[in-house]
Each structure stands twice: as structure tokens, then as C-alpha cells.
N, C-alpha and C positions, 0 to 999 in steps of 0.2 A: 249448396248451403251445408251438408254434411263436411265437404270438402274444405271448405272456410273454417268450418269448428274444429276439424280436426289441424288444419295448420294453426291455429290459433292456441292448440293446446300444446303443439312442437314449441311454437314461438315462446312459449309462458314456458315451458319446462326447460327451455334453453337458456332464457333469462335467470331462471331460477337458479340454474346450474352454476352461469357465470357469477351471480352475485354470491353464492354462497362460496365460489370457489374464491372470489375477491376479498370475503370477510375473512375466510380462512389464513389466506396469504398473509393478511394484514394483520393478522393475529400473530403468526408465526413470525413476522418481520418486527413486530414489539417484543415478543418473548426472546429473541435472540438478541435484538438491539437492548433491551434489560440487562441480559448476561454479559454483555459486550461493554457496558457501562459499569456493571459491578465490579469491574477489573481495576477500577480506579478508586482510589481512597485518600483523604486528605489525612496527615501526620494528627495524630491527638495530641503529642507534644510540642510546642514552640520551641525549636530551635534557633541558633544563629544564621544559619542558612535554611531558606524556606526550599521547600521542597514537595513535591507529591508523587504519591505512591500508586504501583500497580503491581497485580498479581497474574503471571503470566510464566511458562514454562516451569512452573513449580518453583518460583521463584518472588520475594519483594523486591520489586525495581524502585527505586528512589532516583526521580527524575529532579533537577533543577531547570525551571526556566529563566528565559531572559526576559527584557521586557522593551527589546528596542528593534525587534525584527519578528516577523511574520515567521520567519522560520526558527525561532526560538521556543515556542509554545508547542505543545502536545495537541494534535487537531485529532477530532473525532476518526477521520480516515485512518490517521496510524492504529488507533485501538480497532479498526476492523482487520487491519491487515495483520497486526499481531494475533488475533484470535484464529483468525484465518489458518495463518501458519500452526499456530499450536493445536487446532484441530484438525487438521488435515496433514499433521506430519507424515503417516504413512503414504499418503498420495504424493504429495510435495516435501519429501525426505530431505532434510537439510544437512545431515551428517557428512560432513567432510566434503562439501558442495562448495565449488567458488563464488562468493556472493558478494554483489557490490548496491549499495544502496546511493540513490540519488537523491541529493535536496534531505539529507538525513536529520536536519534539524537539531532536535534535542537528544536524537540516537535511539529511542525507544524501540522501532523496527528493528536498527541493526543489533542493540543489544539482545531482543527476542531471537533473532535470528542464529546468533552466536551461542546464545544458552541452549538451543536446540542443535547446536553442533556442527554450525557452518565455519568457514574459513570468511570473515566479513572482511569488507573495506568499506569504511562509513565516510561519505564527501558531502561537502557543502562548501559555500564560500568563505572566504579566510576569516571574516570577521565572527563566523559563528563556530571557529574549528576548537576555540578554547573550552566554551561550554559543552561541546559533543566531546570532546577529550575529555573534560571531565566526569561527564555522567557516564561514559562508555567504560573507563576505568573505575570508577566505583562501583558498577554495576557485575563488571566479569572476570575482574581479578579473583585467580584462586577457584572460580567458577565453571570455566570456558575450557573446552576441550582446545580449542585453537583462539589466542588472544587475538581480537579486532584489531584493524589498523584504521587509522583515522588521514583521508587526505584532500586536499583541497581538488576543488572540482566545480570550476566557472563554465556554466553549459554553452558548448561550443567554440570554448576559448583552450589554444594549445593541446588540444584533443590528442595528438598525431605526437606530439612530445612528453604530456604526461601518462597517456594511456593508451600507447603505440597499439595500432591493431593485431600485430603479431604476436603479443604477450597478454591478449585480451581473450581470457579461456573461461569467460564467467558461464557458470550454470544455470544463476539466475541472476536478474536484476529486481530490486525493489524500490516501489516509490509509493510514495503516499501525499495526496495532495500538491501534488508538483504542478499542476494546470492551475492555474486562477488568473486575478487581474494584473499578469505582468508584462512586461513587452520584451520578453526572451522565449515566446514559445515556440519561432523558427530554431532558434540555440537548442532547446529542450528536445526535439524532433531530430537535430543533427547528432546529439548524444546520446539518447536512444540508439540512433543505426550506427554510430561510430563502436559502442561498448558492446553490441550483440555481434554474436558469431551464428552460425547455422541452427546450433541445438539450444542456443542460449532461451529461457523462457523468463519472461516479465512478467510481475505478478504488481500489479498497478491499481491502488485504491483511488477514487474520487469522488470529489463530492461538487455537484453539478450546481453552479450558481446562476452563471451568465450565458448568453448564447458563444461565448468564446469558446467553452467548452467544447461545445457541440462541434465547432468548427475545427478544433483541434483532435479530435475525434476522429472527422472524416478524412484530414491531411494524414493522421496515421495509419488510417487502414490503408493509404494507399502504397505503404511499407510494409506492413504488418498485417499477419492475420490476426484478428482480433476476435475474443469471445469473451462476452460476459458471463463469469462463474457464481456471481451473489449479487444479490442486488437488496439496498435497505431502504426503502420508499421513505420511513419515517425520519433517515437521516439526510433522504437525497444525496445517497453513496451510492456507487458501482463499484464491483472488485471485477479486475479485468485479468485476463490470460493474454499473452501475445506471443508470436513469435514471426519471426522474417518470412516474409512471403515466398512460396514455393518457387516463383520464377526468379526471385533473386538468388536460390540457392541453387538454380540450374544453371 
């Protein structure tokens, strides 16, 4: 009987600790998410061109969004990745690093990486390049050590011609919310693989919505060592670091 009582006490203690930890983790998540979302603001003055404002890397960033494409909006995953880059600038130093962002959309992540000192190539589909170039030029001219470039990149298309492996020397690949209900997941995986060299680090923020995300992660892990470095349950977003698998380097 005493043994059962002791076991019950231990079990209750473990359950209490786990509940306390879960509560603390939830509180920490809400606190950080509140801080991330506070970096976004709506301008108080109405102008001829509507824009949304963000505070990152010591600058006010003005982003014009489109209305005709998923890629023309700033999604929460982009804010998470920008916040991470800013708050982990020592660990993931962007200064003079060669960086490419895939699915750059409005350009917010590329702008923040540029403001942090990186040599950035922002890429996306041809129909998004006009707005992408406008946002990047507007927010980086005279403010960055290296003026970022904007290039077309359709996942899986003409990779050898437009981004030959021999010249791919990217230190970082950045990606925010590139996995969702679109039919080009195989091409996306092919693009990640093509752009990576042995030492390239992928920093990838993703919101989980459907089972497709989990399946893509499983396929991704066949080619890359994947590490979850941050999680935001209230946003359903995870932040990953990835590199090519050791056996591929060997």
C-alpha cells in the first residue's frame, strides 16, 4: 500500500511539473508573439499609396502589399523570421554573407537581412517582381552596405541556367511560408537542393495548416538535416535550421 501511495505522489508530482512547464511555455510563447506582432504598425496618415509599416534592424520599413497573389502579402512567418534574424544577429551573423531568399513576396525578410549587412538576392515569380523591387529599393537605398538584387526564380525551372551550381555560394537560404496548398512542392524541394552547397544554412519559417506540410517536412528530411530551433504554438509556426545531410557531403 505504501508503495502505491509513493508511486501516486511521484506521478502527481511529474504531472504537476509537466503542467507547470506547459503553462510557462505557453506564457513565453504569448509574450514573444506579442513582441513580434508589435513590430508591425499601420500608418496614421492616409497617403496615395497604401502601405504597412514594420520596425526591424533599427529602421522603419514601409511595405506595399499587392491584392492579387498569396505572395503579395506579409504573412506572420515572415515576421517570425525577421525577428529571429534581428535577435540572433550574433549567432547567425548576416554581415557580408551571401544570402538568397526564395519566395520573397513583398521583400520584408530580404530587406531586414540587407539592413543587417548581408548581400541579398530576393527571388520570386515574374509577376511579383515589380512590387518586390519597389519595396526593396524604397527601404534599402542609402541604408545598406550591399544593395540587394531582385531576380526571377520559378521553383524547379531553368535552375542550371539561371543559378548554375558552380556559382552558388550562398551562406544562407531564407524562406518564409513557402509551403502551403500549392502544386509545386516537388519543385520547391528541388530548388532547395539545387541552391545549397555543403555549408549553406537554411533558415525556414513555416506555418502548419494541412497534412501537406508534414509530408513535405518528411521528404525534406530525406535530403537535409533538419533542426527545429523555435516554435510558436499560438501562431502554429515553427522555425527550422537545415543543412545538407552528411552522407551527401561525403
